[in-house]
C-alpha positions in Angstrom: -19.6 -0.5 -1.4 -19.2 2.7 -3.4 -16.8 2.4 -6.4 -14.1 5.0 -6.8 -12.2 5.6 -10.1 -8.8 7.2 -10.2 -7.9 9.6 -13.1 -4.7 11.5 -13.8 -2.9 13.1 -16.7 0.2 12.0 -18.7 2.6 14.1 -16.8 2.5 11.7 -13.8 4.7 9.5 -16.1 3.3 6.3 -14.7 4.5 3.0 -16.3 2.0 0.9 -18.2 2.4 -1.7 -15.5 1.4 0.9 -12.8 -1.7 1.9 -14.7 -2.8 -1.6 -15.3 -1.9 -2.9 -11.8 -3.8 -0.1 -10.0 -6.5 0.6 -12.7 -5.5 4.2 -13.3 -7.1 6.2 -16.2 -5.0 8.8 -17.9 -5.8 11.8 -20.0 -2.8 12.9 -22.2 -1.5 16.4 -22.6 -0.1 17.4 -26.0 3.0 18.6 -27.7 3.1 20.7 -30.8 6.0 21.2 -33.3 4.6 24.0 -35.4 1.3 22.7 -36.9 2.0 19.1 -35.9 0.4 18.1 -32.6 1.1 14.9 -30.7 -0.5 13.4 -27.6 2.1 12.6 -25.0 2.8 8.9 -24.6 0.1 8.2 -27.3 1.4 9.7 -30.5 4.9 10.5 -29.4 7.2 8.7 -26.9 9.9 10.3 -24.8 13.0 9.2 -26.9 11.3 10.4 -30.1 10.4 13.8 -28.6 14.0 14.6 -27.5 15.4 13.5 -30.9 12.9 15.8 -32.6 13.6 18.7 -30.2 17.3 18.6 -31.0 16.5 19.1 -34.7 14.0 22.0 -34.3 15.0 25.6 -34.1 11.7 26.7 -32.5 10.8 25.4 -29.1 7.7 23.1 -29.2 4.7 24.1 -27.1 2.5 22.0 -24.8 -1.2 22.2 -24.3 -3.7 20.8 -21.8 -6.4 18.3 -22.7 -9.7 19.7 -24.1 -12.4 19.8 -21.5 -14.4 17.4 -23.8 -11.8 14.7 -23.2 -12.4 14.9 -19.5 -16.2 14.9 -19.9 -16.1 11.8 -22.2 -13.9 9.9 -19.7 -15.9 10.9 -16.7 -19.2 9.9 -18.3 -17.8 6.5 -19.2 -16.5 5.9 -15.7 -19.7 7.1 -14.2 -21.5 4.1 -15.7 -19.6 1.9 -13.2 -18.4 4.2 -10.5 -20.0 6.4 -7.9 -17.0 8.8 -7.4 -14.0 9.9 -9.5 -10.8 11.3 -8.0 -8.9 13.2 -10.7 -5.3 14.1 -9.7 -3.4 16.5 -11.9 -0.2 18.5 -12.4 0.2 21.8 -10.6 -2.5 24.4 -11.5 0.3 27.0 -11.5 2.0 25.5 -14.5 -1.0 24.2 -16.5 -4.8 24.6 -16.8 -5.3 20.9 -16.8 -6.5 20.8 -13.2 -9.0 23.6 -13.8 -10.3 21.8 -16.9 -10.8 18.6 -14.9 -12.6 20.6 -12.2 -14.9 22.3 -14.7 -15.6 19.0 -16.5 -16.4 17.3 -13.2 -19.1 20.0 -12.5 -20.8 19.0 -15.7 -21.2 15.3 -14.7 -24.3 14.2 -12.9 -24.0 10.4 -12.8 -21.0 10.5 -10.4 -19.2 12.9 -8.1 -15.9 14.1 -9.4 -13.2 15.4 -7.0 -10.4 17.3 -8.8 -7.1 17.4 -7.0 -4.3 19.8 -7.6 -1.1 17.9 -6.9 0.9 21.2 -6.8 3.7 19.3 -8.5 4.3 17.1 -11.5 6.3 14.0 -12.8 6.4 10.9 -10.7 5.9 12.9 -7.5 2.4 13.4 -8.9 2.4 9.8 -9.9 3.0 8.6 -6.3 -0.1 10.5 -5.2 -2.1 8.8 -7.9 -0.8 5.3 -7.0 -1.6 5.9 -3.3 -5.2 7.0 -4.2 -5.6 3.9 -6.4 -4.3 1.6 -3.7 -6.6 3.0 -1.1 -9.6 2.8 -3.5 -8.8 -0.9 -4.0 -8.7 -1.4 -0.3 -12.2 0.0 0.1 -11.2 3.3 1.7 -13.8 6.1 1.4 -13.4 9.3 -0.7 -12.8 11.3 2.4 -10.0 9.0 3.6 -8.3 9.1 0.3 -8.6 12.9 0.0 -7.3 13.4 3.5 -4.3 11.2 2.8 -3.6 13.1 -0.5 -3.7 16.4 1.3 -1.1 15.2 3.8 1.1 13.9 1.0 0.8 17.1 -1.0 1.9 19.2 2.0 5.0 17.0 2.3 5.9 16.7 -1.4 8.6 18.7 -3.2 11.4 18.4 -5.7 14.9 19.8 -6.5 16.2 19.6 -10.0 19.0 20.9 -12.2 18.6 22.2 -15.7 21.6 21.2 -17.7 21.0 23.3 -20.9 19.5 26.8 -20.8 18.5 26.6 -24.5 14.9 25.8 -23.7 14.6 28.6 -21.2 16.1 31.0 -23.7 13.8 29.8 -26.6 10.8 30.0 -24.3 11.5 33.6 -23.4 12.0 32.9 -19.7 15.4 34.5 -19.8 16.8 36.9 -22.3 19.1 35.6 -25.0 21.9 37.8 -23.7 21.5 36.7 -20.1 21.2 33.1 -21.3 24.2 33.2 -23.5 26.3 34.7 -20.6 25.0 32.1 -18.2 25.8 29.4 -20.7 29.3 30.8 -21.1 29.7 30.8 -17.4 28.3 27.3 -17.1 25.5 28.4 -14.8 23.2 25.5 -13.9 20.0 26.7 -12.1 18.6 24.6 -9.3 14.8 24.7 -9.4 12.2 23.8 -6.8 8.4 24.2 -6.2 6.8 26.8 -4.1 3.0 26.9 -3.8 2.9 24.7 -6.9 5.0 27.1 -9.0 8.5 26.3 -10.4 11.0 28.8 -9.0 14.8 29.1 -9.1 16.5 28.3 -5.8 20.2 28.6 -6.7 22.4 29.5 -9.7 25.5 27.3 -9.5 28.6 27.0 -11.7 28.8 23.5 -13.4 26.3 20.7 -13.3 28.5 18.6 -10.9 28.3 21.3 -8.3 24.6 21.8 -8.8 23.9 18.1 -8.3 26.0 18.2 -5.2 23.9 21.1 -4.0 20.6 19.2 -4.4 22.1 16.2 -2.6 23.0 18.4 0.4 19.6 20.0 0.4 18.0 16.6 0.2 20.1 15.4 3.1 19.0 18.5 5.2 15.4 17.7 4.5 15.8 14.0 5.4 17.3 15.0 8.8 14.5 17.4 9.6 11.5 15.1 8.9 10.0 12.7 11.4 8.1 10.5 8.9 9.0 7.8 6.4 9.8 9.0 2.9 9.6 7.8 -0.7 11.7 9.5 -3.3 12.3 9.4 -7.0 15.2 10.3 -9.3 13.8 12.0 -12.3 15.9 12.7 -15.4 15.8 13.7 -19.1 17.9 11.2 -21.1 20.8 10.9 -18.7 20.3 7.3 -17.8 23.8 6.6 -16.4 24.0 9.7 -14.4 20.6 9.0 -12.9 21.5 5.4 -12.1 24.7 6.5 -10.3 22.7 9.1 -8.3 20.1 6.4 -7.4 22.7 3.9 -6.3 24.4 6.5 -4.1 21.2 7.7 -2.4 20.0 4.2 -1.8 23.2 3.3 -0.1 23.1 6.5 2.0 19.4 6.3 2.9 18.4 2.6 3.1 15.3 3.6 5.0 13.9 5.5 2.0 11.9 3.8 -0.8 13.5 5.1 -4.0 12.2 5.0 -7.5 13.4 6.0 -11.0 11.4 8.1 -13.5 11.8 10.6 -16.2 10.9 14.0 -17.6 8.6 13.2 -20.5 7.8 15.5 -23.5 5.4 18.0 -21.8 7.8 18.8 -18.9 10.8 18.2 -21.1 9.8 21.2 -23.2 10.7 23.4 -20.2 13.6 21.6 -18.5 15.3 20.4 -21.6 17.5 17.3 -22.2 20.1 16.6 -19.4 17.9 17.8 -16.5 18.1 15.7 -13.4 16.5 15.9 -10.0 15.0 14.4 -6.8 11.4 14.4 -5.8 10.0 13.2 -2.5 6.9 12.7 -0.4 5.7 11.0 2.8 5.1 7.3 2.5 1.8 6.8 4.4 2.0 3.1 4.1 5.0 2.9 6.4 3.8 5.3 9.1 
């Protein structure tokens, strides 16, 4: 039976238990504070990252893995696998997917299938876990890729950015507009369209913004005719996230909920205090 390896990047924010249970291989993205560069979840952990970011005047930057890291991993896996499915964060927000695709074309010992998840965080992670489960069950590459395509088409997220500081520092909005929005307590609600992060609403106060994403999530749940799995994702607001999870679990007992987080690479953009909901189809319960 052909052996299939599953690869992803660090922005899937999988637990060590997930990676070990499902034999998932991860290539880390990096964070730089000035001249100091750290590999996500290797040289810098999430708590340390947010502590450091509070102290810095300049916004840190993120960078994709070098193509050589993919080549090295793929060559190693090719010694024991016929195929490699490599699933990565949206190609609209990082060049990681393109690097994986280019590296795969340089490997001769195994066939590499690079997949653009068109999203990130644990929504990406759920695609990865599904692929790994199917590989363990002896499914073919075509069966796995077909399932991933169906999941990607039914995956999205809504999240609230609590602090506009990172968006201002990153130049995504002007300092004047940002200071005015901060003064007015504007909390943007963001979502994904064609793999790109886009603003959906601008709402006064975080409480109202979170209420808005709950209403939008409810509308989506009522419209779909397939089982869902969903995740609460947050940046250092454990209690708020736990309350939201408890509320949604009680409201939608038919949905399989998880808890995850915005790690350093995504945290650079959304900032501390961000919170949101991601969801996708649950193909194991169809």
